C-alpha positions as CSV (number, residue, x, y, z in Angstrom):
1,M,203.9,-141.1,-8.7
2,H,203.0,-137.6,-10.1
3,G,205.3,-135.0,-10.9
4,F,205.1,-131.4,-12.7
5,F,207.9,-129.5,-14.6
6,F,207.8,-127.4,-11.7
7,C,207.8,-129.0,-8.2
8,V,207.7,-125.8,-6.4
9,L,205.8,-123.0,-7.7
10,N,207.8,-119.6,-7.7
11,H,206.4,-116.2,-7.0
12,R,206.3,-115.2,-10.4
13,Y,204.2,-118.0,-11.7
14,K,202.0,-117.5,-9.0
15,L,201.6,-113.5,-9.5
16,L,201.4,-114.5,-13.1
17,T,198.2,-117.0,-12.6
18,A,196.8,-114.7,-10.2
19,T,196.9,-111.8,-12.5
20,I,195.4,-113.8,-15.2
21,H,192.7,-115.2,-12.9
22,R,191.8,-111.6,-12.0
23,Y,191.5,-110.3,-15.4
24,L,189.8,-113.2,-17.1
25,L,187.0,-113.2,-13.8
26,K,186.3,-109.5,-14.9
27,K,186.1,-110.5,-18.5
28,I,183.6,-113.5,-18.1
29,S,181.3,-111.7,-16.0
30,K,177.7,-111.9,-17.1
31,S,178.7,-114.0,-20.0
32,I,178.1,-117.5,-21.1
33,L,181.1,-118.8,-19.2
34,S,179.8,-117.4,-15.8
35,P,176.0,-118.1,-15.9
36,P,174.1,-117.0,-12.9
37,A,173.9,-120.7,-11.3
38,H,177.6,-121.1,-11.4
39,K,178.2,-119.8,-7.9
40,A,181.7,-120.4,-7.3
41,L,182.6,-117.9,-10.1
42,K,181.2,-115.2,-7.8
43,P,183.9,-113.4,-5.4
44,N,182.9,-113.4,-1.7
45,I,180.0,-115.7,-1.8
46,R,179.1,-117.7,0.7
47,V,177.9,-121.1,-1.4
48,C,176.4,-123.0,1.7
49,V,174.5,-120.0,3.0
50,D,173.3,-119.4,-0.9
51,A,172.1,-123.2,-1.4
52,L,169.9,-123.2,1.8
53,I,168.1,-119.6,1.3
54,K,167.6,-120.8,-2.0
55,E,165.9,-124.0,-0.8
56,N,164.0,-122.4,2.0
57,I,162.3,-120.2,-0.6
58,L,161.6,-123.4,-2.7
59,V,160.3,-125.3,0.3
60,T,158.4,-122.8,1.4
61,Y,156.5,-122.2,-1.7
62,T,155.8,-125.7,-2.5
63,L,155.1,-127.4,1.2
64,Y,153.1,-124.5,1.9
65,R,150.9,-125.0,-0.6
66,R,148.2,-127.6,-1.3
67,N,148.9,-130.1,-3.7
68,K,152.6,-129.1,-4.5
69,T,155.6,-131.4,-4.4
70,I,159.4,-130.4,-4.4
71,E,162.3,-132.8,-5.8
72,M,165.9,-132.3,-5.5
73,A,169.1,-133.9,-6.1
74,W,172.4,-133.6,-4.9
75,I,175.2,-135.0,-6.8
76,D,178.9,-135.6,-6.4
77,L,181.5,-136.0,-9.2
78,R,184.2,-138.7,-8.6
79,K,187.7,-137.5,-9.0
80,T,186.4,-133.9,-10.1
81,F,189.8,-132.3,-10.8
82,D,191.7,-135.6,-12.0
83,S,188.8,-136.3,-14.8
84,P,188.3,-133.6,-17.5
85,H,190.0,-134.2,-20.7
86,N,193.1,-132.5,-21.3
87,S,192.1,-131.8,-25.3
88,I,189.2,-129.7,-23.8
89,L,191.2,-127.6,-21.2
90,I,193.5,-126.5,-24.4
91,D,190.8,-125.9,-26.6
92,L,189.2,-123.2,-23.7
93,I,192.6,-121.7,-23.4
94,Q,192.9,-121.4,-27.2
95,A,189.8,-119.5,-27.2
96,L,190.3,-117.2,-24.3
97,L,190.9,-113.0,-25.0
98,L,194.7,-113.4,-23.6
99,L,198.2,-112.6,-25.7
100,K,199.3,-115.6,-27.9
101,T,202.7,-116.1,-25.5
102,I,200.4,-116.2,-22.6
103,K,198.2,-118.9,-23.9
104,L,201.0,-120.9,-25.0
105,S,202.5,-121.0,-21.6
106,L,199.3,-122.3,-20.0
107,I,198.8,-125.0,-22.7
108,K,202.6,-126.0,-21.8
109,V,201.5,-126.0,-18.0
110,A,198.2,-128.0,-18.8
111,S,199.6,-130.7,-21.2
112,L,203.1,-131.3,-19.5
113,W,201.3,-133.3,-16.4
114,N,203.0,-136.8,-16.6
115,S,203.7,-139.6,-14.1
116,I,206.3,-142.4,-13.5
117,I,206.2,-146.2,-12.1
118,Q,208.3,-147.3,-9.3
119,I,208.6,-150.8,-8.4
120,N,211.4,-152.4,-6.2
121,G,213.2,-149.7,-6.9
122,E,213.1,-149.6,-11.0
123,T,211.6,-146.6,-12.4
124,S,209.8,-146.5,-15.7
125,Q,210.0,-143.9,-18.2
126,K,207.6,-140.9,-17.9
127,Y,204.4,-141.4,-19.6
128,K,201.9,-138.2,-20.5
129,I,198.8,-138.1,-18.6
130,S,195.8,-136.7,-21.0
131,R,193.3,-136.0,-18.1
132,G,193.1,-133.7,-15.3
133,I,193.8,-130.1,-14.0
134,L,196.1,-128.5,-12.0
135,Q,195.4,-127.2,-8.5
136,R,198.3,-125.6,-7.4
137,D,197.4,-122.1,-8.2
138,S,194.0,-120.0,-8.4
139,L,193.9,-119.8,-12.1
140,F,193.4,-123.4,-13.1
141,P,190.4,-123.8,-10.5
142,L,188.7,-121.0,-12.1
143,L,189.4,-122.6,-15.7
144,Y,187.9,-125.8,-14.4
145,C,184.5,-123.8,-13.0
146,M,184.8,-121.8,-16.9
147,L,184.9,-125.7,-18.3
148,T,182.3,-126.7,-16.5
149,S,179.8,-123.7,-16.9
150,I,178.1,-125.5,-20.2
151,I,176.3,-127.6,-17.6
152,P,174.0,-124.9,-15.9
153,Y,174.0,-123.1,-19.1
154,Y,172.5,-126.1,-21.2
155,I,170.3,-127.2,-18.2
156,N,168.5,-123.8,-18.2
157,K,168.4,-123.8,-21.9
158,N,166.9,-127.0,-22.5
159,T,164.5,-127.7,-19.3
160,K,161.8,-126.2,-18.2
161,E,162.7,-123.8,-15.1
162,L,161.0,-123.5,-11.9
163,K,157.5,-121.2,-12.1
164,I,157.0,-120.4,-8.5
165,T,154.0,-117.7,-7.7
166,M,154.7,-115.1,-5.3
167,N,153.8,-111.6,-5.7
168,K,154.3,-112.0,-9.3
169,N,155.4,-114.9,-11.6
170,I,159.5,-115.3,-11.3
171,E,161.5,-118.2,-12.6
172,I,164.1,-119.9,-10.8
173,S,167.1,-121.7,-11.8
174,P,166.7,-125.3,-11.8
175,I,170.6,-126.0,-11.2
176,T,173.2,-124.7,-8.9
177,V,176.6,-125.6,-9.3
178,Y,179.4,-124.9,-6.6
179,V,182.6,-126.0,-8.0
180,D,182.5,-129.8,-8.0
181,D,179.0,-130.4,-6.4
182,I,175.8,-130.0,-8.1
183,K,172.1,-129.5,-7.1
184,L,168.9,-130.1,-9.1
185,Y,165.5,-128.9,-8.6
186,S,162.3,-129.6,-9.8
187,L,158.5,-129.8,-9.1
188,D,157.9,-133.4,-10.0
189,K,160.1,-136.6,-10.5
190,A,159.8,-137.3,-14.1
191,D,161.2,-133.6,-14.8
192,L,163.8,-134.6,-12.3
193,N,165.0,-137.4,-14.1
194,N,165.4,-135.8,-17.3
195,K,167.3,-133.2,-15.7
196,M,169.6,-135.8,-13.9
197,R,170.2,-137.8,-17.3
198,L,170.7,-134.6,-19.3
199,T,173.5,-133.5,-16.4
200,E,175.1,-137.1,-16.5
201,R,175.4,-136.8,-20.1
202,L,177.3,-133.3,-20.4
203,C,179.3,-134.6,-17.7
204,N,180.4,-137.4,-19.4
205,N,181.3,-135.9,-22.5
206,L,183.6,-133.5,-20.3
207,G,185.5,-136.9,-18.8
208,M,183.5,-136.8,-15.5
209,Y,181.0,-139.2,-13.8
210,F,178.6,-139.3,-11.0
211,N,179.8,-140.7,-7.7
212,N,176.6,-142.4,-6.9
213,E,177.6,-143.4,-3.1
214,K,177.8,-139.7,-2.1
215,S,174.9,-138.5,-4.1
216,A,171.1,-138.5,-3.2
217,T,167.5,-137.2,-3.8
218,I,165.1,-135.9,-1.6
219,G,161.4,-134.8,-1.6
220,N,158.0,-134.7,-0.3
221,G,156.3,-137.2,-2.8
222,R,156.2,-140.7,-2.3
223,D,159.1,-142.7,-2.4
224,N,160.0,-143.8,-5.8
225,I,163.5,-145.4,-7.0
226,D,163.0,-145.0,-10.8
227,I,164.5,-141.6,-10.8
228,L,168.0,-143.1,-10.8
229,P,168.4,-146.7,-9.7
230,D,171.9,-146.1,-8.5
231,F,171.1,-143.2,-6.2
232,P,169.8,-143.5,-2.7
233,R,166.5,-141.9,-2.1
234,L,166.7,-140.3,1.2
235,K,163.2,-140.7,3.4
236,N,161.9,-138.5,6.2
237,D,164.0,-139.8,8.8
238,L,167.3,-139.5,7.0
239,S,169.4,-136.5,6.1
240,Y,172.1,-135.6,3.1
241,K,175.6,-134.4,4.6
242,Y,176.4,-131.3,2.1
243,L,179.4,-129.2,3.4
244,G,179.1,-130.4,6.6
245,I,175.5,-129.8,7.1
246,Q,172.4,-132.4,8.0
247,Q,169.9,-131.5,5.3
248,K,166.6,-132.6,4.7
249,V,163.4,-131.2,3.0
250,L,162.9,-129.6,6.9
251,G,164.6,-130.4,9.6
252,N,163.3,-130.7,13.1
253,I,164.2,-128.1,15.8
254,G,164.3,-130.9,18.5
255,E,166.8,-132.9,16.7
256,I,168.9,-129.6,15.9
257,E,168.9,-128.9,19.8
258,K,169.8,-132.4,20.7
259,K,173.1,-132.5,18.6
260,M,174.0,-129.0,19.7
261,L,174.0,-130.3,23.3
262,E,175.4,-133.5,22.6
263,G,178.1,-131.6,20.8
264,T,178.7,-129.6,23.7
265,S,178.6,-132.3,26.4
266,N,181.2,-134.0,24.5
267,F,183.5,-131.0,24.0
268,L,183.3,-130.3,28.1
269,R,183.7,-133.9,28.6
270,S,187.0,-133.8,26.8
271,I,188.1,-130.9,28.8
272,T,187.3,-132.0,31.8
273,N,189.9,-132.2,34.9
274,M,192.6,-130.6,32.4
275,K,195.0,-128.7,34.5
276,V,195.0,-125.6,32.4
277,S,194.2,-121.8,33.2
278,N,190.7,-120.5,32.8
279,K,192.0,-118.5,30.1
280,V,193.4,-121.7,28.2
281,V,189.7,-123.3,28.6
282,T,187.8,-120.2,27.2
283,T,190.4,-120.1,24.3
284,L,189.4,-124.1,23.7
285,I,185.8,-123.0,23.5
286,K,186.3,-120.0,21.4
287,N,188.2,-121.8,18.6
288,T,186.9,-125.1,18.8
289,L,183.4,-125.0,20.1
290,K,181.8,-121.5,18.9
291,P,182.7,-122.4,15.4
292,R,180.8,-125.7,15.2
293,I,177.7,-124.1,17.1
294,Y,178.0,-120.8,14.8
295,Y,178.1,-123.1,11.5
296,S,175.1,-125.1,12.7
297,A,173.4,-122.2,13.7
298,I,173.7,-120.0,10.5
299,N,172.3,-123.3,8.6
300,A,169.8,-124.3,10.6
301,Y,166.8,-125.1,8.4
302,F,163.9,-126.3,10.2
303,V,160.0,-126.1,11.4
304,G,159.4,-124.1,14.5
305,K,159.9,-120.6,15.8
306,T,163.2,-119.0,15.3
307,T,163.5,-118.1,19.2
308,L,163.6,-121.7,19.9
309,L,167.3,-121.5,18.6
310,V,167.9,-118.9,20.9
311,R,166.4,-120.9,23.8
312,I,169.0,-123.9,22.5
313,D,171.9,-121.4,23.0
314,K,170.8,-120.4,26.7
315,R,171.0,-124.3,27.7
316,I,174.3,-124.5,26.0
317,D,175.5,-121.0,28.0
318,K,173.7,-122.9,31.3
319,E,175.7,-126.3,30.5
320,I,179.1,-124.3,30.0
321,K,178.5,-122.1,33.5
322,K,177.8,-125.2,35.2
323,F,180.8,-127.2,34.4
324,L,182.9,-124.4,35.4
325,E,181.4,-124.0,38.7
326,D,181.7,-127.8,39.3
327,E,185.5,-127.6,38.0
328,D,185.8,-124.6,40.8
329,R,186.8,-122.3,37.8
330,I,184.3,-119.5,38.9
331,G,181.8,-119.1,41.7
332,E,178.4,-119.8,41.7
333,T,177.4,-116.2,42.5
334,S,179.6,-115.1,39.4
335,M,177.8,-112.1,37.4
336,R,177.0,-112.8,34.1
337,A,177.8,-109.8,32.7
338,R,181.4,-110.5,34.0
339,L,181.8,-113.9,32.5
340,Y,181.2,-112.8,29.0
341,M,183.5,-109.6,29.3
342,S,186.6,-109.6,27.4
343,R,189.7,-110.2,29.4
344,R,190.9,-106.7,28.8
345,S,187.5,-104.9,30.3
346,G,188.4,-107.2,33.7
347,G,185.9,-110.6,32.3
348,L,186.5,-114.0,32.0
349,G,186.2,-113.7,28.2
350,L,183.7,-116.6,27.9
351,T,181.8,-117.4,24.6
352,N,178.0,-115.8,25.2
353,F,176.3,-118.9,22.8
354,K,172.9,-116.9,23.2
355,N,174.6,-113.7,21.5
356,L,176.1,-116.1,18.9
357,M,172.8,-117.4,17.7
358,I,171.2,-114.1,17.5
359,Q,174.2,-113.2,15.4
360,A,173.7,-116.3,13.1
361,I,170.0,-115.5,12.9
362,I,170.8,-111.7,11.8
363,G,173.9,-113.0,9.8
364,R,171.4,-115.2,7.5
365,G,169.1,-112.4,7.0
366,N,172.0,-110.1,6.6
367,Y,173.6,-112.0,3.5
368,A,170.0,-112.7,2.0
369,T,169.8,-109.3,1.7
370,K,173.0,-108.2,0.5
371,S,174.4,-111.0,-1.0
372,V,176.8,-110.6,-4.2
373,D,174.8,-113.2,-6.0
374,E,171.4,-111.6,-7.7
375,E,169.6,-114.4,-7.7
376,T,169.9,-114.9,-3.9
377,R,169.1,-110.9,-3.2
378,K,166.0,-111.0,-5.7
379,L,164.4,-113.9,-4.6
380,S,165.1,-113.0,-0.9
381,K,163.5,-109.7,-1.0
382,I,160.6,-111.2,-2.9
383,H,160.1,-114.3,-0.5
384,A,160.3,-112.0,2.6
385,K,157.8,-109.3,1.3
386,T,155.4,-112.3,0.8
387,W,155.5,-113.6,4.4
388,F,156.5,-110.6,6.3
389,S,154.2,-109.2,9.3
390,E,154.2,-106.9,11.6
391,K,153.4,-109.1,14.2
392,H,156.3,-111.7,13.0
393,N,154.3,-114.5,13.3
394,N,155.7,-115.9,9.9
395,N,159.2,-115.5,10.7
396,K,160.0,-119.0,10.4
397,K,159.7,-118.8,6.6
398,S,162.1,-115.9,6.0
399,P,165.4,-115.3,6.9
400,T,164.8,-111.4,6.1
401,S,161.9,-111.1,8.4
402,T,163.3,-113.1,11.0
403,A,166.4,-111.0,11.2
404,I,164.3,-107.9,11.0
405,A,162.2,-109.2,14.1
406,M,165.6,-110.0,15.9
407,C,167.0,-106.3,15.1
408,E,163.9,-105.1,16.8
409,K,164.1,-107.3,19.7
410,I,167.7,-106.6,20.6
411,Q,167.0,-102.7,20.0
412,L,169.0,-102.1,17.1
413,P,168.3,-99.3,14.8
414,I,167.2,-100.5,11.2
415,K,165.6,-99.2,8.3
416,I,162.9,-101.1,6.7
417,I,162.9,-100.9,2.7
418,E,159.4,-101.8,1.8
419,T,157.4,-101.6,-1.8
420,N,154.9,-103.6,-3.5
421,N,157.0,-106.7,-4.0
422,N,160.2,-106.4,-2.2
423,L,161.3,-106.4,1.5
424,S,164.9,-105.6,2.7
425,Y,166.5,-103.5,5.7
426,E,169.3,-101.4,6.3
427,I,171.6,-100.5,9.2
428,E,173.2,-96.6,8.5
429,G,176.5,-96.5,7.6
430,C,176.5,-100.3,6.7
431,N,176.9,-101.2,3.0
432,T,178.3,-104.9,3.3
433,V,177.6,-108.3,4.9
434,K,180.8,-107.9,7.1
435,E,180.1,-104.6,8.1
436,I,176.5,-105.6,9.4
437,D,177.8,-108.4,11.1
438,R,180.7,-106.3,13.1
439,V,177.7,-103.8,13.8
440,V,175.7,-106.5,15.1
441,K,178.3,-108.1,17.4
442,L,179.4,-104.8,18.7
443,H,175.7,-103.8,20.0
444,L,175.7,-107.2,21.6
445,E,179.0,-106.7,23.6
446,R,177.6,-103.3,24.3
447,E,174.8,-104.8,26.0
448,I,176.8,-107.1,28.2
449,I,179.0,-103.9,29.1
450,N,175.7,-102.1,30.0
451,E,174.6,-104.7,32.5
452,Y,177.8,-104.5,34.0
453,K,177.5,-100.8,34.6
454,V,174.3,-100.7,36.6
455,S,176.5,-102.7,39.0
456,K,178.4,-101.0,42.2
457,Y,181.3,-102.8,40.5
458,Y,181.7,-100.8,37.6
459,E,183.1,-97.9,39.3
460,I,186.5,-99.3,40.3
461,M,186.8,-100.9,36.8
462,S,185.6,-97.7,34.6
463,R,188.0,-95.2,33.4
464,E,185.2,-93.3,31.6
465,Q,184.6,-90.9,34.9
466,Y,188.2,-89.5,34.5
467,S,188.8,-86.3,33.2
468,N,189.7,-86.2,29.4
469,E,193.6,-85.9,30.0
470,T,193.4,-88.5,32.6
471,Y,191.4,-91.0,30.5
472,S,194.1,-90.6,27.8
473,Y,197.1,-91.0,30.0
474,L,195.7,-94.2,31.6
475,K,194.3,-95.4,28.0
476,S,198.0,-95.2,26.5
477,H,200.2,-96.1,29.7
478,C,198.3,-98.4,31.6
479,S,197.8,-101.9,31.0
480,P,194.8,-103.9,32.4
481,N,196.4,-105.5,35.2
482,L,194.2,-103.9,37.6
483,E,191.4,-105.2,36.0
484,R,192.7,-108.5,35.3
485,T,193.9,-109.0,39.0
486,I,190.5,-108.1,40.6
487,A,188.8,-110.7,38.1
488,V,191.2,-113.7,39.1
489,A,191.0,-113.0,42.9
490,Q,187.3,-112.7,42.7
491,E,187.0,-115.7,40.5
492,R,189.6,-118.1,42.6
493,Q,187.6,-117.4,45.8
494,L,186.6,-121.1,45.9
495,F,190.1,-122.3,45.6
496,L,190.8,-121.3,49.3
497,N,190.1,-124.0,51.5
498,P,186.5,-123.7,52.6
499,E,186.9,-124.6,56.2
500,T,186.0,-122.1,58.7
501,C,188.2,-119.0,59.8
502,R,190.8,-120.0,62.7
503,I,190.0,-116.6,64.1
504,C,186.4,-116.2,63.2
505,K,185.1,-119.8,64.3
506,K,181.7,-119.1,62.7
507,E,182.7,-117.9,59.5
508,K,183.6,-119.7,56.0
509,M,187.2,-119.1,55.1
510,S,187.2,-117.2,51.6
511,I,188.8,-114.1,50.3
512,N,185.6,-112.2,51.0
513,H,185.4,-112.9,54.6
514,V,189.4,-111.9,54.8
515,L,189.2,-109.0,53.1
516,T,185.6,-107.6,54.5
517,S,184.7,-108.8,57.9
518,C,187.4,-110.9,59.4
519,I,188.9,-109.3,62.9
520,V,192.4,-109.5,61.9
521,K,192.0,-107.9,58.2
522,Q,194.1,-105.3,59.2
523,T,197.3,-107.3,59.9
524,R,196.4,-109.3,56.7
525,G,196.3,-106.0,55.0
526,L,199.6,-104.5,56.1
527,A,201.8,-106.8,54.3
528,P,200.4,-105.7,50.3
529,H,200.3,-102.5,51.6
530,D,203.5,-102.1,52.8
531,S,204.9,-104.1,49.7
532,V,203.4,-101.3,47.4
533,L,204.6,-98.7,49.5
534,K,207.9,-100.1,49.7
535,L,208.0,-100.4,45.4
536,F,206.8,-96.9,45.3
537,V,209.7,-95.7,47.8
538,N,212.5,-97.8,45.6
539,F,211.1,-96.3,42.7
540,I,211.7,-92.7,44.0
541,L,215.0,-93.4,45.4
542,S,216.1,-94.8,41.6
543,K,215.0,-91.6,40.4
544,L,217.2,-89.6,43.0
545,K,220.2,-92.2,42.3
546,I,220.1,-93.4,46.1
547,E,220.6,-96.5,47.0
548,T,217.4,-98.8,47.2
549,F,216.2,-100.8,49.5
550,K,217.0,-104.6,49.2
551,K,214.1,-107.4,49.3
552,S,214.8,-108.3,52.7
553,E,214.7,-105.2,53.9
554,K,211.5,-103.1,55.5
555,A,210.9,-99.4,53.9
556,R,212.1,-96.9,56.6
557,S,212.3,-93.1,56.9
558,L,215.6,-91.4,55.4
559,P,215.3,-87.9,57.4
560,H,218.6,-86.9,55.5
561,E,217.4,-87.4,52.4
562,G,214.0,-85.7,53.3
563,I,212.1,-89.0,52.8
564,Y,209.5,-89.8,55.6
565,L,207.1,-92.7,56.1
566,D,204.2,-92.9,58.4
567,R,204.6,-96.4,59.3
568,P,207.5,-96.2,61.9
569,F,205.2,-94.2,64.1
570,D,203.3,-97.2,65.1
571,K,206.3,-98.5,66.9
572,Y,205.7,-96.0,69.4
573,G,202.1,-96.5,69.9
574,L,201.3,-93.2,68.5
575,I,198.0,-92.7,66.5
576,S,199.2,-91.1,63.4
577,N,196.8,-90.2,60.3
578,R,200.0,-89.0,58.5
579,P,200.3,-89.9,54.7
580,D,202.5,-92.9,54.1
581,L,204.8,-91.1,52.3
582,T,206.0,-87.6,52.3
583,I,209.2,-86.3,50.4
584,I,210.6,-82.8,51.0
585,R,213.3,-81.6,48.6
586,D,214.7,-78.3,47.1
587,G,211.4,-76.8,48.7
588,N,209.3,-79.2,46.8
589,I,206.7,-81.4,48.5
590,I,205.5,-84.6,47.3
591,V,202.6,-86.6,49.4
592,A,201.7,-90.2,48.6
593,D,199.1,-92.6,50.2
594,V,198.6,-96.2,49.4
595,A,194.9,-97.4,49.7
596,I,194.3,-101.5,49.6
597,S,191.0,-102.3,49.8
598,N,188.1,-104.7,48.4
599,I,186.0,-103.8,46.0
600,G,182.8,-103.3,48.4
601,C,185.2,-100.9,50.2
602,I,186.3,-98.5,48.0
603,Q,183.5,-95.7,48.6
604,S,184.5,-95.9,52.2
605,Q,188.1,-95.5,51.5
606,K,187.5,-92.8,49.2
607,A,185.0,-90.9,51.9
608,W,188.2,-91.7,54.6
609,K,190.8,-89.8,52.4
610,T,188.7,-87.3,51.4
611,K,188.2,-86.4,54.8
612,K,192.3,-87.3,55.9
613,Y,193.5,-84.9,53.1
614,S,190.4,-82.4,52.7
615,E,189.0,-81.6,56.3
616,N,190.8,-83.2,59.3
617,G,193.6,-85.6,59.0
618,M,193.7,-86.2,62.8
619,I,190.3,-87.2,63.7
620,H,189.0,-90.8,64.2
621,Y,186.9,-91.8,61.2
622,E,184.6,-94.2,62.4
623,D,183.4,-95.6,58.7
624,R,187.0,-96.4,57.6
625,N,186.4,-100.0,58.4
626,Q,182.9,-100.2,56.9
627,E,182.2,-103.9,55.9
628,G,181.9,-104.3,52.0
629,D,179.2,-106.5,50.1
630,K,179.4,-110.2,51.5
631,N,179.3,-111.2,47.7
632,L,182.6,-109.9,45.5
633,L,180.4,-111.0,42.3
């Protein structure tokens, strides 16, 4: 059992350590305690993307040159935070530029780590633990990174760096450290062997040891176990899983496609026959499958054209759409744009994996251009310039040029910045990676909406056609229930019994048939029409403080109150084109009319109402019952 003199960290302690953490992070910037190769000491860094961008550059400039080799080692440390010697940590704290009282407090926290032993109810006395670092606040992990900064510093100081010829000779650090994970790079096996031996000695001096079972070496040279006998040597058909990513010297687009499609099939199989709403299914896809696909896409490192990744996600979209059709959750003719629009806009809210892949490809280029790590930014710009082609025939070798090509393909305005040695791009008004990612996402969402705008169904869903005053009122006072209701009605057509209509024997029963072509559609439409009219009448009566109609009653005229309904005239067989509701009180007149219509008949309803109120309300309007589109979607 392990225990600390504080079991629950109070807010004062956390506030103190967080303040010291922020102070130290600024003070050690660009110092020996914060070497460029130690990526974890940089705020807002995406360590996995940084690692892959660096490896992309290394592989490109070695494998694509004759007689060149690249050797890499992935090293995992055993029980990292439990291993460093306590005395070394105390020496580090004493060397920091902090107040003496703060140093004493931190030393006390670091040195009072103790433990007890319990056997059959008997407890031993506390004994002191002289190794390990706390992990319960933001400060001590920083102290660990500062403690291990000697490793990349010494490796860079005492081993030859990688010299790679691009537009000019540049040097790349042969080591990259991500907290407790270490990556070593070299151009030959002997040099990699020396770096690994030196790294091992440095770690041992700090009290840490290699975890050989989770470490590996890989390269494009001949297999050789003499580098480190205990380290597994990965062959071409093997890969190393680092931060959840299967990494090789170069991946294969076919393998990536196979794994993504298998993952999608397994996920869809897990939700088959789930008795939940479409909203729950789309939420499950968004919260579980989407992050996995995006993570794999942004870290994919392979041979082949980048556009092949987009093809993979088109297949994923197709698989999901087919699954939803087979589950009778959407219609076979469901409009593509409607599926991927948000629920607030009247869509199904389904994740568009094609757009997700485009976001990932551009996102990796964004990060390469705007990374907080100076080494990544510098190498990426030179790398992009070397391989950039206006025909984009080398895009698979450069994240930045790939992103430029993809932005041009989706017609996203960008500004290309090109010099003799560097190439990058900018999007107006965006200064950070998050801002650029947000702009790309919104641009792709607008494309989906624009695709929907060209359809005739957009008119009933859009509020942009109204005046500024009306639009503002609707936006602030109306919920999107209309859009959702229409969406649900359309998507649930297939839930109806597919047998033929009992009135129209040759017609298949569906909502589309009932609302557009069935000969009894008028009688079927009276119930919702009268229900809406009754709700409106009851609302008026409540405002006038008059007793409303009960649930079992039908709405009727109240002449003594100045309230007249058109429907009662039907009892006497009179043809009437009067308004559904007319209220005459205190010299004021209110006229209201209710229209229940399918989307395809909205235009004819609009024309009929215009004729009724603006021209001649007593004529017979021939196109009043014009048949709408057979396909609701």
